[in-house]
DSSP file (Angstrom, degrees, kcal/mol; ACC not computed):
  #  RESIDUE AA STRUCTURE BP1 BP2  ACC     N-H-->O    O-->H-N    N-H-->O    O-->H-N    TCO  KAPPA ALPHA  PHI   PSI    X-CA   Y-CA   Z-CA
    1    1 A R     >        0   0    0      0, 0.0     4,-2.4     0, 0.0     5,-0.2   0.000 360.0 360.0 360.0 -34.9   28.8  -26.1 -110.8
    2    2 A C  H  >  +     0   0    0      1,-0.2     4,-2.4     2,-0.2     5,-0.2   0.903 360.0  50.0 -61.9 -39.7   29.8  -29.3 -112.6
    3    3 A L  H  > S+     0   0    0      2,-0.2     4,-2.4     1,-0.2    -1,-0.2   0.872 108.5  53.5 -66.3 -35.7   27.8  -28.1 -115.6
    4    4 A D  H  > S+     0   0    0      2,-0.2     4,-2.3     1,-0.2    -2,-0.2   0.934 110.1  46.9 -61.5 -45.9   29.6  -24.8 -115.5
    5    5 A V  H  X S+     0   0    0     -4,-2.4     4,-2.5     1,-0.2    -2,-0.2   0.914 111.7  50.9 -63.2 -43.3   33.0  -26.5 -115.5
    6    6 A K  H  X S+     0   0    0     -4,-2.4     4,-2.6     1,-0.2    -1,-0.2   0.909 110.9  49.0 -60.5 -42.8   31.9  -28.8 -118.4
    7    7 A S  H  X S+     0   0    0     -4,-2.4     4,-2.5     2,-0.2    -2,-0.2   0.895 110.7  50.2 -64.6 -40.4   30.8  -25.7 -120.4
    8    8 A I  H  X S+     0   0    0     -4,-2.3     4,-2.4     2,-0.2    -2,-0.2   0.913 112.4  47.1 -64.0 -43.1   34.1  -23.9 -119.7
    9    9 A I  H  X S+     0   0    0     -4,-2.5     4,-2.3     2,-0.2    -2,-0.2   0.923 112.4  49.7 -65.1 -44.6   36.1  -26.9 -120.9
   10   10 A D  H  X S+     0   0    0     -4,-2.6     4,-2.2     1,-0.2    -2,-0.2   0.921 111.9  48.7 -59.6 -44.4   33.9  -27.4 -124.0
   11   11 A N  H  X S+     0   0    0     -4,-2.5     4,-2.4     1,-0.2    -2,-0.2   0.912 109.9  51.1 -63.5 -43.0   34.3  -23.7 -124.8
   12   12 A A  H  X S+     0   0    0     -4,-2.4     4,-2.4     1,-0.2    -1,-0.2   0.898 110.1  50.2 -61.6 -40.5   38.1  -23.8 -124.3
   13   13 A E  H  X S+     0   0    0     -4,-2.3     4,-2.8     2,-0.2     5,-0.2   0.897 109.7  50.8 -65.5 -39.7   38.3  -26.8 -126.7
   14   14 A L  H  X S+     0   0    0     -4,-2.2     4,-2.4     2,-0.2     5,-0.2   0.914 111.2  47.8 -63.7 -42.9   36.3  -25.0 -129.3
   15   15 A V  H  X S+     0   0    0     -4,-2.4     4,-2.0     2,-0.2    -2,-0.2   0.933 114.5  46.7 -63.0 -46.0   38.5  -22.0 -129.2
   16   16 A L  H  X S+     0   0    0     -4,-2.4     4,-2.0     2,-0.2    -2,-0.2   0.942 114.7  45.2 -62.0 -49.7   41.7  -24.1 -129.4
   17   17 A R  H  X S+     0   0    0     -4,-2.8     4,-1.8     1,-0.2    -1,-0.2   0.886 113.6  48.8 -66.1 -39.0   40.4  -26.3 -132.3
   18   18 A S  H  X S+     0   0    0     -4,-2.4     4,-1.6    -5,-0.2    -1,-0.2   0.872 110.4  52.1 -69.5 -34.3   39.1  -23.4 -134.3
   19   19 A S  H  < S+     0   0    0     -4,-2.0    -2,-0.2    -5,-0.2    -1,-0.2   0.874 111.4  47.2 -65.7 -36.5   42.4  -21.5 -133.8
   20   20 A M  H  < S+     0   0    0     -4,-2.0    -2,-0.2     1,-0.2    -1,-0.2   0.817 108.8  54.9 -73.6 -30.6   44.3  -24.6 -135.0
   21   21 A E  H  < S+     0   0    0     -4,-1.8     2,-0.5    -5,-0.2    -2,-0.2   0.851  90.2  83.1 -70.6 -35.0   41.9  -24.9 -138.0
   22   22 A R  S  < S-     0   0    0     -4,-1.6     2,-1.1    -5,-0.1    23,-0.1  -0.613  70.9-154.3 -76.1 118.1   42.6  -21.4 -139.2
   23   23 A K        +     0   0    0     -2,-0.5     2,-0.3    18,-0.1    -1,-0.1  -0.415  66.1  52.6 -95.2  58.2   45.8  -21.4 -141.2
   24   24 A E  S    S-     0   0    0     -2,-1.1     2,-0.4     8,-0.1    16,-0.2  -0.957  82.6 -99.7-167.8 174.1   46.8  -17.8 -140.7
   25   25 A S        -     0   0    0     14,-1.7    16,-0.3    -2,-0.3     8,-0.2  -0.870  27.2-160.4-105.7 147.0   47.4  -15.2 -138.0
   26   26 A R        -     0   0    0      6,-1.7     5,-0.2    -2,-0.4    -2,-0.0  -0.989  25.6-112.1-124.0 136.0   44.9  -12.6 -137.2
   27   27 A P    >   -     0   0    0      0, 0.0     3,-1.8     0, 0.0     4,-0.5  -0.319  52.8 -68.0 -66.6 149.8   45.8   -9.4 -135.3
   28   28 A I  T 3  S+     0   0    0      1,-0.3     4,-0.1     2,-0.2     0, 0.0  -0.488 116.2  35.1 -63.5 140.0   44.6   -8.9 -131.8
   29   29 A P  T 3  S+     0   0    0      0, 0.0    -1,-0.3     0, 0.0     3,-0.0  -0.952 122.2  48.8 -95.1   9.7   41.8   -8.4 -130.7
   30   30 A F  S <  S-     0   0    0     -3,-1.8     2,-0.3     2,-0.0    -2,-0.2   0.618 119.4 -31.5 -89.5 -12.0   40.3  -10.7 -133.4
   31   31 A G        -     0   0    0     -4,-0.5     2,-0.3    -5,-0.2    -6,-0.1  -0.813  69.2 -66.5-171.3-150.4   42.6  -13.7 -133.0
   32   32 A F        -     0   0    0     -2,-0.3    -6,-1.7    -8,-0.2     2,-0.5  -0.872  34.3-114.8-129.8 155.8   46.0  -15.2 -132.3
   33   33 A R        -     0   0    0     -2,-0.3     2,-0.4    -8,-0.2     5,-0.1  -0.827  30.3-154.6 -90.9 128.2   49.4  -15.1 -133.7
   34   34 A R        -     0   0    0      3,-0.7     3,-0.2    -2,-0.5    -9,-0.1  -0.883  13.6-148.8-105.1 135.5   50.6  -18.5 -135.0
   35   35 A A  S    S+     0   0    0     -2,-0.4     3,-0.3     1,-0.2    -1,-0.1   0.801 101.7  46.1 -69.3 -29.1   54.3  -19.3 -135.2
   36   36 A D  S    S+     0   0    0      1,-0.3     2,-0.3   -12,-0.1    -1,-0.2   0.626 121.6  35.5 -91.3 -14.3   53.6  -21.6 -138.2
   37   37 A Y        +     0   0    0     -3,-0.2    -3,-0.7   -13,-0.1    -1,-0.3  -0.735  68.0 165.7-136.7  85.2   51.4  -19.2 -140.1
   38   38 A L        +     0   0    0     -3,-0.3     2,-0.2    -2,-0.3    -1,-0.1   0.758  51.6  74.1 -76.9 -26.1   52.7  -15.7 -139.4
   39   39 A E  S    S-     0   0    0     -6,-0.1   -14,-1.7     1,-0.0     2,-0.4  -0.582  80.4-117.7 -95.9 151.2   50.9  -13.8 -142.1
   40   40 A Q        -     0   0    0     -2,-0.2     2,-0.5   -16,-0.2   -14,-0.1  -0.698  25.5-162.1 -78.9 135.1   47.3  -12.7 -142.4
   41   41 A D    >>  +     0   0    0     -2,-0.4     4,-2.4   -16,-0.3     3,-0.5  -0.735  19.7 167.0-125.3  80.2   45.6  -14.3 -145.4
   42   42 A D  H 3> S+     0   0    0     -2,-0.5     4,-1.4     1,-0.2    -1,-0.1   0.820  72.7  65.7 -64.6 -31.0   42.4  -12.4 -146.3
   43   43 A E  H 34 S+     0   0    0      1,-0.2    -1,-0.2     2,-0.2    -2,-0.0   0.891 120.7  17.9 -59.5 -40.3   42.1  -14.2 -149.7
   44   44 A N  H <4 S+     0   0    0     -3,-0.5    -2,-0.2     1,-0.1    -1,-0.2   0.647 134.1  37.5-104.4 -19.3   41.5  -17.6 -148.0
   45   45 A W  H  <  +     0   0    0     -4,-2.4     2,-1.9     1,-0.1    -3,-0.2   0.228  68.9 111.3-128.3  15.6   40.5  -16.7 -144.5
   46   46 A K     <  +     0   0    0     -4,-1.4    20,-0.6    -5,-0.1     2,-0.3  -0.564  67.8 100.6 -85.6  74.9   38.4  -13.6 -144.4
   47   47 A I  E    S-A   65   0A   0     -2,-1.9     2,-0.5    18,-0.2    16,-0.0  -0.856  81.8 -99.5-144.6 169.4   35.5  -15.8 -143.4
   48   48 A F  E     -A   64   0A   0     16,-3.1    16,-3.2    -2,-0.3     2,-0.8  -0.903  34.6-144.7 -93.7 133.0   33.4  -16.9 -140.4
   49   49 A L  E     -A   63   0A   0     -2,-0.5     2,-0.3    14,-0.2    14,-0.2  -0.870  16.0-162.8-102.6 105.0   34.6  -20.3 -139.2
   50   50 A A  E     -A   62   0A   0     12,-2.9    12,-2.2    -2,-0.8     2,-0.4  -0.655   7.3-171.5 -87.7 142.8   31.6  -22.3 -138.0
   51   51 A I  E     +A   61   0A   0     -2,-0.3     2,-0.3    10,-0.2    10,-0.2  -0.995  10.2 164.0-136.8 140.7   32.2  -25.3 -135.8
   52   52 A R  E     -A   60   0A   0      8,-2.0     8,-3.2    -2,-0.4     2,-0.5  -0.976  34.6-117.4-148.2 160.6   29.9  -28.0 -134.6
   53   53 A K  E     -A   59   0A   0     -2,-0.3     6,-0.2     6,-0.2     2,-0.0  -0.870  30.5-143.9 -98.8 132.7   30.1  -31.5 -133.0
   54   54 A D    >   -     0   0    0      4,-2.9     3,-2.0    -2,-0.5    -1,-0.0  -0.199  38.6 -83.8 -84.7-175.4   28.6  -34.3 -135.0
   55   55 A E  T 3  S+     0   0    0      1,-0.3    -1,-0.1     2,-0.1    -2,-0.0   0.693 130.1  54.1 -65.0 -18.6   26.7  -37.3 -133.6
   56   56 A N  T 3  S-     0   0    0      2,-0.1    -1,-0.3     0, 0.0     3,-0.1   0.385 120.2-106.9 -93.7   2.4   30.1  -39.1 -133.1
   57   57 A G  S <  S+     0   0    0     -3,-2.0     2,-0.3     1,-0.3    -2,-0.1   0.565  75.4 138.4  83.8   8.2   31.5  -36.2 -131.1
   58   58 A E        -     0   0    0      1,-0.0    -4,-2.9    -5,-0.0     2,-0.4  -0.645  55.6-118.0 -87.5 144.4   33.8  -35.1 -133.9
   59   59 A F  E     -A   53   0A   0     -2,-0.3     2,-0.4    -6,-0.2    -6,-0.2  -0.660  27.3-164.9 -82.1 134.6   34.3  -31.4 -134.7
   60   60 A K  E     -A   52   0A   0     -8,-3.2    -8,-2.0    -2,-0.4     2,-0.3  -0.976   4.2-155.5-120.6 133.7   33.2  -30.3 -138.1
   61   61 A F  E     -A   51   0A   0     -2,-0.4     2,-0.4   -10,-0.2   -10,-0.2  -0.815   9.3-174.4-109.8 147.7   34.2  -27.0 -139.6
   62   62 A A  E     -A   50   0A   0    -12,-2.2   -12,-2.9    -2,-0.3     2,-0.6  -0.992  21.2-135.4-140.0 133.8   32.5  -24.9 -142.3
   63   63 A K  E     -A   49   0A   0     -2,-0.4   -14,-0.2   -14,-0.2   -18,-0.0  -0.795  24.2-168.2 -87.7 122.8   33.8  -21.7 -143.9
   64   64 A L  E     -A   48   0A   0    -16,-3.2   -16,-3.1    -2,-0.6    -2,-0.0  -0.929  21.9-114.9-112.8 136.2   31.0  -19.1 -144.1
   65   65 A P  E     -A   47   0A   0      0, 0.0     2,-0.2     0, 0.0   -18,-0.2  -0.255  22.5-141.8 -68.6 154.5   31.4  -16.0 -146.2
   66   66 A T        -     0   0    0    -20,-0.6   -20,-0.0     1,-0.0   -18,-0.0  -0.641  18.7-121.7-104.1 169.9   31.4  -12.5 -144.7
   67   67 A D              0   0    0     -2,-0.2    -1,-0.0     1,-0.1     0, 0.0   0.490 360.0 360.0 -88.7  -3.6   29.8   -9.4 -146.2
   68   68 A G              0   0    0    -22,-0.1    -1,-0.1     0, 0.0   -22,-0.0   0.447 360.0 360.0-136.8 360.0   33.0   -7.4 -146.4
């Protein structure tokens, strides 16, 4: 159960950090509305946002292109 809780916390942190990294709003069900970035910005943010933890435990983001 402790590993389950750790995984849930890690997942919640990833969702929060990736939502903060994306500088736009996405309509539900694909994302969240941000008070500081109200508009959808397909020109800069129609991407996959990849996230990983490096060896120091820091989150690193990479923008990956989509096919559409």
